[in-house]
C-alpha positions in Angstrom: 86.5 162.9 -126.5 89.5 162.9 -128.9 90.5 159.5 -127.6 87.0 158.1 -128.1 87.0 159.5 -131.7 90.4 157.9 -132.3 89.3 154.5 -131.0 86.1 154.6 -133.1 88.1 155.5 -136.2 90.6 152.7 -135.5 87.8 150.1 -135.0 86.1 151.3 -138.2 89.3 151.0 -140.2 90.0 147.5 -138.7 86.5 146.4 -139.7 86.9 147.7 -143.2 90.2 145.7 -143.6 88.9 142.6 -141.9 85.6 142.3 -143.8 87.3 141.4 -147.2 89.7 139.1 -145.4 86.9 137.2 -143.8 85.1 137.0 -147.1 88.3 135.8 -148.8 88.5 133.0 -146.3 85.3 131.5 -147.6 87.1 130.6 -150.8 89.9 128.1 -151.2 93.5 129.2 -151.5 95.1 128.5 -154.9 93.7 126.9 -158.1 90.4 125.0 -158.0 89.9 121.7 -159.9 86.5 120.5 -161.0 86.8 116.8 -161.7 84.6 115.4 -164.5 84.0 111.7 -164.7 83.7 111.6 -168.5 85.9 112.4 -171.5 86.2 115.9 -172.9 83.5 117.0 -175.3 80.5 115.4 -173.5 77.6 117.1 -171.8 79.1 116.9 -168.3 82.4 118.3 -169.5 80.8 121.1 -171.4 78.7 122.3 -168.5 81.7 122.1 -166.2 83.7 124.3 -168.5 81.0 126.9 -168.8 80.8 127.0 -165.0 84.5 126.9 -164.4 85.3 129.8 -166.7 82.8 132.1 -164.9 83.8 131.0 -161.4 87.5 131.5 -162.2 86.9 135.1 -163.2 84.6 135.6 -160.2 87.1 134.1 -157.7 90.2 135.6 -159.4 91.9 132.2 -159.5 92.4 129.3 -162.0 89.5 126.8 -162.2 90.8 123.8 -164.0 88.6 121.1 -165.5 90.2 117.7 -164.9 88.8 114.7 -166.8 89.0 111.3 -164.9 86.8 109.2 -167.2 85.8 105.6 -166.4 83.0 103.5 -164.9 80.3 106.1 -165.8 81.7 108.7 -163.4 82.4 106.3 -160.5 86.2 106.6 -160.8 86.1 110.4 -160.5 83.6 110.3 -157.6 85.8 107.8 -155.7 88.8 110.1 -156.3 87.2 113.3 -155.1 85.6 111.6 -152.0 89.2 111.0 -150.7 90.5 114.5 -151.3 91.2 117.1 -148.6 87.9 119.1 -148.0 89.5 122.5 -148.5 87.5 123.4 -151.6 90.5 123.0 -154.0 89.0 119.8 -155.5 85.3 119.7 -156.5 83.4 117.3 -158.8 80.7 117.8 -161.4 78.5 115.1 -159.9 76.3 113.1 -162.2 73.2 110.9 -161.8 75.3 107.8 -162.6 77.8 108.1 -159.8 75.5 109.6 -157.2 72.1 107.8 -157.8 72.3 104.9 -160.2 75.5 103.2 -159.1 74.3 103.2 -155.5 70.8 102.1 -156.6 72.2 99.0 -158.3 74.2 98.0 -155.2 77.6 98.5 -156.9 80.6 97.9 -154.7 81.8 101.5 -154.3 84.8 103.0 -152.6 82.6 105.9 -151.4 79.2 106.5 -149.9 77.4 108.8 -152.3 75.6 110.7 -149.4 78.1 110.5 -146.5 81.3 111.3 -148.4 80.2 114.4 -150.3 78.7 117.8 -149.6 76.3 119.1 -152.2 77.0 122.7 -153.3 74.5 123.4 -156.1 72.4 121.8 -158.8 73.8 122.9 -162.2 71.2 121.5 -164.6 68.6 118.8 -165.3 68.4 117.4 -168.8 65.4 115.3 -170.0 65.8 112.2 -172.1 63.9 111.6 -175.3 62.4 108.4 -176.5 63.5 108.3 -180.2 63.4 106.0 -183.2 64.5 106.2 -186.8 62.2 107.3 -189.6 61.5 103.8 -190.8 59.8 102.6 -187.6 56.0 102.2 -187.9 55.2 103.1 -184.3 56.0 106.8 -183.6 53.7 107.5 -180.6 54.1 106.1 -177.1 50.7 104.4 -177.4 51.8 102.7 -180.7 55.2 101.7 -179.3 53.5 100.0 -176.3 51.1 98.2 -178.7 54.0 97.1 -180.9 55.9 95.7 -177.9 52.9 93.8 -176.7 52.2 92.4 -180.1 55.9 91.3 -180.5 57.1 90.5 -176.9 60.9 90.4 -176.7 61.4 91.3 -180.4 61.4 95.1 -180.2 64.9 96.4 -179.3 65.9 99.4 -177.3 69.5 100.5 -177.3 71.2 102.2 -174.3 74.5 103.8 -173.5 75.4 100.8 -171.3 74.0 98.5 -168.6 73.1 100.6 -165.6 73.2 103.9 -167.5 70.5 106.6 -167.1 69.2 105.5 -170.5 68.9 101.9 -169.3 67.1 102.9 -166.2 64.6 105.0 -168.2 63.9 101.9 -170.3 63.3 99.7 -167.3 60.9 102.3 -165.8 59.0 102.3 -169.1 58.9 98.5 -169.2 57.6 98.3 -165.6 54.9 101.0 -166.1 53.8 99.8 -169.6 53.9 96.1 -168.6 55.9 95.2 -171.7 58.7 92.9 -172.5 61.3 94.5 -174.8 64.9 93.6 -175.7 67.6 95.8 -174.1 70.8 96.1 -176.1 73.6 97.9 -174.1 76.3 99.8 -176.0 79.5 101.4 -174.9 78.2 104.9 -174.9 75.6 107.0 -176.6 77.6 107.4 -179.8 77.5 103.8 -181.1 73.9 103.4 -179.8 72.8 106.3 -181.9 74.7 105.1 -185.0 72.9 101.7 -184.8 69.5 103.3 -184.1 69.8 105.6 -187.2 71.1 102.7 -189.2 68.1 100.5 -188.2 70.0 97.8 -186.3 67.9 98.7 -183.2 64.3 100.0 -183.1 64.2 102.6 -180.2 66.2 104.2 -177.4 65.9 106.6 -174.6 68.7 109.1 -175.1 69.8 112.4 -173.4 68.3 115.4 -175.1 71.9 116.8 -175.5 72.9 113.8 -177.6 69.6 113.3 -179.4 68.8 116.8 -180.5 71.2 117.1 -183.4 69.8 113.9 -184.9 66.2 115.0 -184.3 66.8 118.3 -186.0 68.5 116.6 -189.0 65.5 114.3 -189.4 67.6 111.1 -188.8 65.8 110.4 -185.6 62.1 110.9 -184.6 61.2 112.2 -181.2 58.4 110.1 -179.7 58.3 111.6 -176.2 60.4 113.4 -173.6 60.9 112.3 -170.1 60.4 115.2 -167.7 57.0 116.1 -166.3 57.1 119.5 -168.2 58.2 120.0 -171.8 61.7 121.3 -172.3 62.1 124.7 -173.9 64.1 123.3 -176.7 61.4 120.8 -177.7 58.1 122.5 -177.0 56.1 120.3 -179.5 57.3 116.9 -178.2 54.9 115.4 -175.7 56.0 114.2 -172.3 55.7 110.6 -171.2 53.2 111.8 -168.6 51.1 113.4 -171.4 51.3 110.2 -173.3 49.6 108.0 -170.8 52.3 107.6 -168.1 51.5 109.9 -165.2 54.5 110.8 -163.0 57.0 109.3 -165.5 60.2 111.3 -165.0 63.7 110.1 -166.0 66.4 112.7 -166.3 70.1 113.2 -166.4 71.3 115.8 -163.9 74.6 117.5 -163.0 75.6 119.3 -159.9 78.7 120.8 -158.1 79.9 118.9 -155.0 82.9 118.7 -152.8 84.4 116.2 -150.4 82.5 115.9 -147.1 83.4 118.2 -144.2 84.1 121.3 -146.4 83.7 124.5 -144.3 80.0 125.4 -144.3 80.8 129.1 -145.0 82.7 128.0 -148.1 79.9 125.8 -149.3 77.5 128.7 -148.8 79.7 131.2 -150.7 80.2 128.7 -153.6 76.5 128.1 -153.7 75.8 131.8 -154.0 78.4 132.3 -156.7 77.1 129.3 -158.7 73.6 130.8 -158.6 75.0 134.1 -159.8 76.7 132.4 -162.7 73.7 130.4 -163.7 71.6 133.6 -163.8 74.0 135.2 -166.4 72.2 135.6 -169.8 75.1 134.1 -171.8 75.3 131.1 -169.4 71.5 130.6 -169.7 71.8 130.6 -173.4 74.5 127.9 -173.3 72.5 125.8 -170.8 69.5 126.0 -173.1 71.7 124.7 -176.0 72.5 121.6 -173.9 68.9 121.2 -172.8 69.9 121.8 -169.1 67.3 123.5 -167.0 66.4 124.3 -163.4 70.0 124.7 -162.2 70.7 126.7 -159.0 68.8 126.8 -155.7 70.1 126.1 -152.2 72.6 123.3 -151.3 69.8 121.8 -149.1 67.4 121.6 -152.1 70.1 119.8 -154.1 70.7 117.4 -151.3 67.0 116.6 -151.0 66.8 116.1 -154.8 69.6 113.6 -154.7 68.0 111.6 -151.9 64.7 111.4 -153.8 66.6 110.2 -156.9 68.4 107.5 -155.0 65.1 106.3 -153.5 63.3 106.3 -156.8 66.0 104.5 -158.8 66.7 101.9 -156.1 63.0 100.9 -156.3 63.3 100.6 -160.1 66.5 98.6 -159.8 64.9 96.1 -157.3 61.7 95.7 -159.4 63.5 95.4 -162.7 66.4 93.4 -161.2 69.0 95.8 -162.6 72.4 94.7 -161.4 75.9 96.2 -162.0 76.5 93.5 -164.7 73.1 94.0 -166.3 
């Protein structure tokens, strides 16, 4: 009897010691890097830093944000795809690198689906169709009428050929059956400067970048591009409400790692990202950036990416959007 009691106590002690060890093995050893494919200060970088700070405290390790800007996130994605899948190197994936670049048929050093494992969606940001205060057409209906009255004369800026803003424009042109002039810029900054200055008429821009100019009155919000209105712009109609059912063009961000990461580690990271995104102070910051609907399962994130790739590939084919467009 005493021997049985001793054995049970020993096994219980061993289980108590082993449980945290097994849990600890679901996290990488040493510091974690979250690679961002854009310069510091942008929306992708900001969201990565919010997430990284909280995960570092939760995991009791350093979570470092590493910026590898270039080719709209493609350089960072190529780099991370070739790292050891031990969880020490992750990426804040972006629509450009994981949906739009493949949709255009870019020659990539990685396969956006095969070479990564989705961990969690972090946020989805609408775009906003905007113009300056001097434009006569300030509703979607009037913009369409203006473009049809002056085919090829009404200009739309974008953050660059093949950018999310460019793809939103091409979707609009296809659905509205209009011919408009696309003027690509090197990023949102110069595009917005020329829009406000009157050098271009309209542009689709991320809500994160457009909101300060809308609030200051320098830019007018014509419509937003998710099926539901964003909490930050409850009075701005959606494209769907403006006569374009099903029109949805967003910018999204999500945490990913190299393919073949241990499933238990992916699951643990997914659970922890969901916990972070549920924190009130994090929710407040996400709302500031216009990022909504983060979290959920890794499988849900993977299915979302597949749908995005399919949708934008169809747009690229119909609108003849190529890497040099």
